[in-house]
Structures are given as C-alpha cells and as structure tokens.
N, C-alpha and C positions, 0 to 999 in steps of 0.2 A: 805140850805140842803132839798133834795128831800123828800117829804112826804112818809110815809109808803104805802100809797095807789098808789102813783104814782110810787113807787118802785116795787110793785107787779104788777102794769099794765106793766111796762116797761118789767120785766122779763117775763110775759105772751106773750107779743107781740113778744119778741125776740125769744121765743120757738114756735111761730106760734101755740098757743093753743087757744081754745074758752073759752069764759065765763063759759060755761056749764063743760068743762073739768077741769078748775081751781076751780070751786065751788064744784063739786062732790056732796057728801051728807052733806057737811059741812055747807052750807049757800045757800040761793036762788040767782038767777042770779041778781035780782033787787038789793039785798043787796050788792052782789060784785061789782056791777057796780057803786052803791052810794060810796062804799068804795075806789074804785079806783079814784073817782073824787073828794075826800075828802069831801063827804056829810054825811058820817057815819063812826063810829069807829067800830072795830072789837075787841072782847075778845081775850086773848092770845091763848087759845086753838083753837079757830076757825081759827085764823091767822097761827098757826103752821100747822093745817090740810090743808089749802090753800096752804101753801108752799110745803107741802108733795106732794099735787097733781100736784104742778108745777115741782116736782123733783128737788127742791132746799132746801137750809137751811137758818135758821135765819142769820147765819154768812155771808152768800153769799148775802143776802138781804141788810144787814147793809152795807156791803163793798160797794154796788152799791149806796145805799142812802146817804152814806158820801162821795161818789166820791173818794173812794180808800184811804181815810184818816182813821187814827186808830180809834178803837170803844172804847177805854178805855182811862181813863184820864192820865195814866202814860205814854203810848206811845205817846199821842198827845203832852203833856207837853215836853217830851224828844225831839220829833221832832222839836218843835217850839224853843227850846233851841239851838238845833244843827244847826239851820239855821244861829246863830250867829257865824259862823265858823271863822271869821278873828282873833280872839284871845281868849285865856282862860279869859281874863278880860271882853270881850264882852259876853261870855257865862255866867259868873258869874252875870253880870249887868242883863242880860235877865232872869235869875232864880230869882233874886231879885224882879224885875218889875212883874214878874208873880205871886210871892208870894204876892206882895203888892196888886195885883188885886183882889186876893180872900181872903185876910187878914181878912176882916170884913164880908165876904159872907158865912155865916154859912150854907147856902144851897149847898154849893159846898166845903164842908171841905176836900174831898179827893184830889181835885185839889190844896188846900193850903198846905196839907200835902206833896204831891208829889213834887210841886215847892219848899217848904221849905227843903225837904230832899235832892234835888238835889243841892240846894244852899248850905247847909251843906257839902255835898259830894265834890262840887267843890272848896270850901275854905279849905278842910282838908289838912293837911300838907303832908300827904302821897299821895295825888292826884295832887295838885297844889302847885308849888314853886313860883308862881306869887306873887305880893304884894297886892294882893286882900284883902280887910279888911275881918276878920273873921265875921261871922253872931253874931250880938249882943247876949250877954248871956241870956238876957230876952227872946228873941224870940226863941233861941235855946232851953232853958228850957220848954218853953211852948209847942213847937213842939213835942219834945221828949216825954213829959209827956202826951200829948194827944194821940200820936201814940201808945205809950206803954199802955195806957188805952184801946185804940180801939182794939188792937190785943189781949189783954187779955180777952175781951169779946166776940169776934168772934167765932161762932161755927163751921163754916165751911169755911176754907180759899181757895179762888180761886187764880187766877193769879196776881190780883192787890194787895191782902194781902201779898203774897209771896214775889212780888217784894218791897213792902213798907217795909217789915221786913228786906230785904237785904240791901235797901239803908239806913236805920237808923241803921243797925247793929253796926257801929264803935261808936255810941252815947251811947249804952247801956253799964252798967256794965257788966263784964264778966259773973257773976252768973245769971244776968237779961237775958243776951243773950241766955245763954244756957237754962235757965228755959223756955223761949219763944219758943226755937228751938224744943223742944219736941212735944208741941201741934202743931207747925207750921206744921211739917212733917206728924204727924198722921192726922191732919185735912185736909192737902192737899192731902191725899191719897184717899179722896173722888173724886178726879179728876185725879186718877192714870192712867186711859186710855187715857188721854188727852195730847196732845203735850206740852202744857205749863208747866205740872208737871214736865216732863223729862227735860225741858228747864230750869226751875227756880231753882230746888232743887240742882243740882250740884254747881249752884253758891252759893247758902247758905252755903252748906257744905263747899266749899273751903274757901270762906269769913271768916266764923267762925273759922275754923281751923288756918287759917292764923293771925287771932286776938289771939287766945288763945295761939299759940306758941310764938307770939311776946311778950305777956305779961306773959310768962313763966307758964302758966296753963296747964301743961302736963296732969293733970287728966281730964280736959275738951277736951283737944286736942285729947287725946286716945278714949275718949267716942265719939268724933265726927268722929273719924276713924272707929269705931265700927258701928255707925249709918251710914257711907258711904258703908261699907261692906254690911249692910242689904239692902240699897238702889239698890246696883248693883245686889245683888241676887234676889231681888223682881221683876225685870224688866228691870234694866239699864245695864244688863251684855252685851248686844250687842253694847253699847255706848262706842265709843273709847275715847273721851276726858275725861270724869268722871273717866274711869279706869286709864288713864295716870296720872291724877292729884292725884288719890287715892295712886298710887305708890310713886309719888313725894312726897306726903305729909308725907308718911311714913318716907321717907329719912329726912324730916325737923325736926320730933320728935326725930330721931336719932341724929341729930346735937344738939339738945337741951340736950340729954343724954349724950353728950360728947363722942360720937362715931363718929368722922368726916370721917374716911375710909369707914365704913359700910354705913354712910349717903350719901357719895358721890357717892358710887356704886349704892345705891337704886335710887338716883335722876338720875343718868345716865341711869339707866336701862328704867326709865319713859320716858326719851328723845328719847331713841332708839325706844320705841314702837311708839312714836309719829311720828318719822321719817319714820318708816315702813308703816304708813298709810298716809304719806304725809300731816300730820296736821303742815303746815309750820309756822303758827302764834304761835300755841302752842310750837312748838320747839324753836322758837326765845325767847318767853317769859320765858320758863323754863330754857333755857340756861343762860339768863341773871340773873334771880333769883339765880340760882346755883353759878354763879360766886360771885354774891353779898354775899351769905352765906359763901363761901369758904373764901372770904376776911375779912368778918366782923362778923361772928357768935360769935365770943369770946369777941366782944366789948360790954361794957355795954350799954343799951339803944337801941341795934340794932333792928330794927323792920323790918317786910317785910309783910306789910298789903295789901292783894289783895282785892280790892273793885271792 
C-alpha cells in the first residue's frame, strides 16, 4: 500500500503544484518534503489543510493510496468473498476462512464481525438453499452477542455500523431489532448529508419490515412504515427506490391484515411506479415477491425476508 506521504506527493505532482502551493501556511516546505519522502509524520489537522491546498479530499487520497480498493472493512471483505464466484458453497467457505483469520485477532474485531455476519447471512435459509453447514451455535451466539453489545454502546453510527446492523438483523429477536433501529437511525442522522446514509437506511427499513411482517409483528411493521415516511419527508423524497418499497411494504401489511385485494392493488401500484422510472431490477424483484405473496400468504409459516 502506498504511504500517505507518497500519495500526497503523487497528487501534488499530478496537479503540477509546487511544494509551496501545497504547504501554504500549514507547514514549512522542509516539513512537507520530509513527509512526502516518509521521513516525518503529519498531524491530521495539518494533513487536512495540505489536502485542501491541493484541492482534494481525504477520501480521494485514500482511494489513490489503496489503489482503488475499498477503504472500509465491510466492503473489503465483501469484495474478497465475491471473488469466490464459482458457487454459493465457495462463498460460504471463503467467509468462514476470513472469520477464522480474525477469530482471535482482537485488534481487528470489526473484520471478525463483518466476516462472521456474512457467513451467517450466506448460510441463512432465506438466502441459501445449498447444503452448506450452518454456523456453529456457539460461534453464532458469540458473534451476535458481541455485535449487539457494540451497537448498543456506539454513540454515532457511520456507514460501517449501519451495514453491520443490517447484516445481523435477522439474528436479533424482533423487539431487540426494533429497539436498536431507533438509535441506529437517530445516530445515523449525524451523517444525513452523506451519500452512505441515504444508501444504507432504506436497506435497514426494508429488511426490518420484511422480518416483522414475516413474524406477524404488525405493531413493529407499522411503526417501521411510519419511520420510513419520516425518512422520506426528511430528505429521501426524491429517491425512487425507497418510495417504491414504501408503497409495496404497505401492501404487505395489508396482506397480513387479511385484505388481499387492497394489498395486491398497493403492491401493483409500487411496481408501476418502478416501471415508470425504468427500475428494471426492482420491478423484477417486486413482481416475484408479489407472486409469492398471492400464492402463499395464507400458509402457516410463510416468510418473505428481504436481506
């Protein structure tokens, strides 16, 4: 991996800027020169000022430094598992091996939780119908307990915490899941102006609602619908997919209330909106889900968990 100093030097040279222009009033030319050649470190405030002088950002610098690879453990591990594309069993085994790599490495607990969460996800019966062995009960219990404890303590949730919550959602009891959802969304609003907030929150809301509906917890499902409406009003009103799923999810609640005609109409309305905006993948997913609901919603034990 390229050092921070080397990355700053690369950016400066690519922009044809002098040491003086990059240093500005933040640092001496000699200090910046030593930093670029890995002979001296810089404090974060000084580094940010140098990046500002270079008309770039910390994110762009990290992208260059990591040679285009992801800057967060969640995406890095997902990418590594996705490389095992030959079969679902291969992806399960890759997730297990990554978990084992970090199992006793307490300096990288987030990597352990992410790999373990994906391992749990890939072997969950709503995701994989392969014959992959489930995660051993003691490992599952330890992972879920550690993640639940961590999320309960974190004051401000960023993208990593929101993704961690989502990937572990089906491992929590319904009331625990809902209890964590409230602080998750509230704390995540610290990042409400960032792209990741609007990317992850709809996934959380849709996953949770599908779990609550499948478990016949209509009280929690309707509370989640209310929270979705608040999200849309607060800044997500221009996003097509979250609004489409919001309409569709209203239909799922109607199915559970024994109103199949109104439910079908509501779900069909959502699909038509998705078609209007050429949301091809969403249309295909919702059409399949609606067909499943029409055929099976009255069957005991029917679930439709969207993870």
